C-alpha positions in Angstrom: 0.0 0.0 0.0 2.8 2.4 0.9 4.7 1.6 -2.3 1.5 2.2 -4.4 1.0 5.6 -2.6 4.5 6.7 -3.2 4.3 5.8 -6.9 1.0 7.6 -7.2 2.5 10.8 -5.6 5.5 10.5 -7.9 3.3 10.3 -11.0 1.2 13.3 -9.8 4.4 15.4 -9.2 5.7 14.4 -12.7 2.6 15.9 -14.2 3.4 19.4 -12.8 5.4 22.0 -14.8 9.1 22.0 -14.0 8.8 25.6 -12.9 6.2 24.7 -10.3 8.3 21.8 -9.0 11.4 24.0 -8.6 9.3 26.5 -6.7 7.9 23.7 -4.4 11.4 22.3 -4.2 12.9 25.5 -2.8 10.2 25.4 -0.1 10.9 21.7 0.6 14.6 22.5 0.9 13.9 25.0 3.7 11.5 22.7 5.5 14.0 19.8 5.4 16.8 22.1 6.6 14.6 23.3 9.5 13.4 19.9 10.6 16.5 17.7 10.2 19.4 18.7 12.5 21.8 16.2 11.0 21.0 17.3 7.4 21.4 21.0 8.4 24.6 20.4 10.3 26.3 18.5 7.5 25.2 21.1 4.9 26.6 23.9 7.0 29.8 22.1 7.8 30.6 21.0 4.3 29.8 24.3 2.7 31.8 26.3 5.3 34.9 24.2 5.1 34.9 24.6 1.3 36.0 28.2 1.7 33.9 29.2 -1.3 32.3 32.1 0.6 34.3 35.3 0.9 32.9 36.4 4.3 30.0 35.7 6.7 27.5 37.7 4.7 28.5 35.8 1.5 28.3 32.5 3.4 24.8 33.2 4.7 23.7 34.1 1.2 25.3 31.0 -0.3 23.8 28.8 2.4 20.4 30.1 1.6 20.8 29.4 -2.1 22.2 26.0 -1.3 19.1 25.0 0.7 16.8 26.1 -2.1 18.9 24.3 -4.8 19.0 21.1 -2.9 15.2 21.1 -2.6 14.9 21.8 -6.3 17.1 18.7 -7.0 14.7 16.5 -5.0 11.5 17.8 -6.6 12.8 17.7 -10.2 13.4 14.0 -9.9 9.7 13.0 -10.7 9.8 15.2 -13.7 13.1 14.0 -15.1 12.3 10.3 -14.5 8.6 10.5 -15.3 8.2 12.7 -18.3 8.8 11.4 -21.9 12.5 11.2 -22.7 12.3 13.6 -25.6 10.5 16.2 -23.5 13.1 15.9 -20.7 16.1 16.3 -23.1 14.4 19.2 -24.7 14.9 21.2 -21.5 18.6 21.3 -22.3 18.8 24.9 -23.5 22.4 24.9 -24.5 24.9 22.0 -25.0 28.5 23.0 -25.0 31.4 20.7 -25.9 29.5 17.9 -27.8 32.3 18.0 -30.3 34.5 16.4 -27.6 32.0 13.5 -27.3 32.1 13.0 -31.1 35.9 13.1 -31.1 36.2 10.6 -28.2 33.6 8.3 -29.8 35.6 8.3 -33.1 38.6 6.9 -31.3 36.7 3.6 -30.7 38.0 3.0 -27.2 34.8 3.9 -25.4 34.2 7.0 -23.3 34.3 7.5 -19.5 31.8 10.2 -18.4 32.3 11.6 -14.9 29.4 13.6 -13.4 29.6 15.2 -10.0 26.6 15.7 -7.6 26.1 19.2 -9.1 23.1 20.7 -10.8 20.8 18.2 -12.4 23.2 15.3 -12.7 20.3 13.0 -13.6 19.7 14.6 -16.9 23.2 14.1 -18.2 23.0 10.3 -18.8 19.5 10.6 -20.4 20.8 13.2 -22.9 23.9 11.1 -23.7 21.7 7.9 -23.9 19.7 9.5 -26.7 22.8 9.4 -28.9 25.2 6.7 -27.6 25.0 3.3 -25.7 25.8 4.2 -22.1 26.2 2.1 -19.0 25.9 3.9 -15.7 27.2 2.6 -12.3 24.6 3.1 -9.6 23.9 2.1 -6.0 20.5 0.5 -5.3 18.3 2.4 -2.9 16.9 0.8 0.2 13.3 1.2 -0.8 12.1 -1.4 -3.4 9.5 1.0 -4.9 12.2 3.6 -5.5 14.4 1.0 -7.2 11.6 0.3 -9.7 10.9 4.0 -10.3 14.7 4.8 -10.6 15.4 2.1 -13.1 12.4 3.0 -15.3 13.4 6.6 -15.2 17.1 6.1 -15.9 17.1 3.1 -18.3 15.7 4.9 -21.3 17.0 5.4 -24.8 20.4 3.7 -25.0 21.1 4.2 -21.3 21.5 1.2 -19.0 22.4 0.6 -15.4 25.1 -1.5 -13.7 25.0 -2.1 -9.9 27.9 -0.8 -7.8 29.5 -4.2 -7.2 31.9 -6.6 -8.9 29.4 -7.7 -11.5 28.6 -4.1 -12.3 32.3 -3.2 -12.7 32.7 -6.1 -15.1 29.8 -4.7 -17.2 31.7 -1.3 -17.3 34.9 -3.0 -18.6 32.9 -5.0 -21.2 31.1 -1.8 -22.3 34.4 0.0 -22.8 35.8 -3.0 -24.7 32.9 -2.7 -27.1 33.8 0.9 -27.7 30.7 2.1 -25.7 30.4 4.8 -23.1 30.1 4.4 -19.3 29.1 6.9 -16.6 30.2 7.3 -13.0 29.7 9.7 -10.1 33.3 10.3 -9.1 32.5 12.1 -5.8 30.5 9.1 -4.5 32.2 7.5 -1.5 33.4 4.0 -2.5 33.7 0.9 -0.3 36.8 -0.4 1.5 39.7 -1.1 -0.9 38.1 0.9 -3.7 39.4 4.3 -2.9 42.2 6.4 -1.4 42.3 9.5 0.8 42.9 12.7 -1.2 42.0 16.3 -0.6 38.6 17.6 -1.7 38.3 21.3 -0.9 41.4 21.0 1.4 39.9 18.1 3.5 40.7 14.4 3.1 37.9 12.5 1.3 37.9 8.8 0.5 37.8 9.0 -3.3 37.2 6.2 -5.8 40.1 4.8 -7.8 37.8 2.9 -10.3 37.6 5.7 -12.9 41.4 5.9 -13.1 41.8 2.1 -13.4 39.2 2.0 -16.1 40.8 4.8 -18.1 44.3 3.4 -17.8 43.4 -0.2 -18.7 41.1 0.7 -21.6 42.7 3.8 -23.0 39.2 5.4 -23.1 39.2 9.2 -23.0 37.6 10.8 -19.9 35.1 13.6 -20.2 33.5 15.7 -17.4 29.8 16.3 -18.0 27.6 18.5 -15.8 24.2 20.2 -16.2 23.7 23.6 -14.7 20.1 24.2 -13.4 18.7 27.4 -14.8 16.4 29.7 -12.7 12.6 29.7 -12.8 12.4 26.2 -14.2 13.8 27.3 -17.6 15.8 24.1 -18.0 19.5 23.3 -18.0 22.8 24.1 -19.7 24.8 20.9 -20.4 28.6 21.0 -20.6 31.1 18.5 -21.8 34.9 18.9 -21.4 37.9 16.6 -21.8 39.8 15.6 -18.6 43.3 14.4 -19.6 44.9 12.4 -16.9 48.5 11.9 -15.9 48.8 8.3 -14.7 52.2 9.0 -13.1 50.4 11.1 -10.5 47.4 10.6 -8.3 44.4 10.3 -10.6 41.8 10.7 -7.7 43.5 14.0 -6.8 43.4 15.2 -10.4 39.7 14.3 -10.6 38.9 16.0 -7.3 40.7 19.2 -8.5 38.6 19.1 -11.7 35.4 18.7 -9.7 36.3 21.6 -7.4 36.6 23.8 -10.5 33.2 22.8 -11.8 31.5 23.2 -8.4 33.0 26.7 -8.1 30.9 27.8 -11.2 27.8 27.7 -9.0 28.6 26.4 -5.5 25.0 26.5 -4.4 24.1 23.7 -6.9 26.5 21.2 -5.3 24.9 18.6 -3.0 26.7 19.8 0.2 24.3 17.6 2.3 25.9 14.5 0.9 28.2 12.8 3.5 31.3 13.2 1.3 33.8 13.0 4.1 32.6 9.9 5.9 34.9 6.9 6.6 33.5 3.8 5.1 33.3 0.6 7.2 36.7 -1.1 7.4 38.6 1.9 6.0 41.3 3.5 8.2 40.6 7.2 8.8 43.3 9.5 7.3 44.6 10.8 10.6 45.1 7.3 12.0 46.7 6.2 8.8 49.3 9.0 9.0 50.1 8.1 12.6 51.0 4.5 11.6 53.3 5.5 8.7 
């Protein structure tokens, strides 16, 4: 019964104009921030330690914008997942850098797309999947009903999903071997043994090594892709840019530096409430690791 109710609400929300959902989302963002102490504390802490605000006045303004943008991100999900694919992709008002995708595809070694938790990261794979076969790595949600909705919303066009486990990683390798594209969220905290501690906004963050291993073993070019959310529900601007990697240096650190640059474009659109600096089970914290060296 609960699953049916949630799906019904999801469909009803998807029927609303995107402009309305972004307006409701901003309100939801403030309500969530006011009612969840843990959510509010993590958002404040992560945003403040990023040093992207010039002073206290700037920080207060940026925090206010961040709260609203986080709510918009939640409320646009029913629209992005529930509306027809062509209609969703039509909200991309400007696509910059698609020539890099075409050049990478012509090399025949596959493409690795890296998308941070910034702006409307859900729309990037749908847009790419209209043109190229794409396999995205994802983590299954705890709710069964959300798993069904998520898969139906994300697996459209030529886009497919691979679970964040060994079998899913094998699918990524196979996709690259066929010359196809894959997608990853490089700022998602990996499990034990799948990351290393490197700085992210001057603070150690356990960062995935998988994207670097895939790039080095396959020779596939790496592209950053990110979708900026436009005001008043006017849609999104999509950006593609190459990310050349030096494999003689720390690849996770290079990726984090690139993500920092993207996030600085519009800091309020980054998901600061995400527990980016957590220590996964079984992983030694960075301070303890340094003491034992």
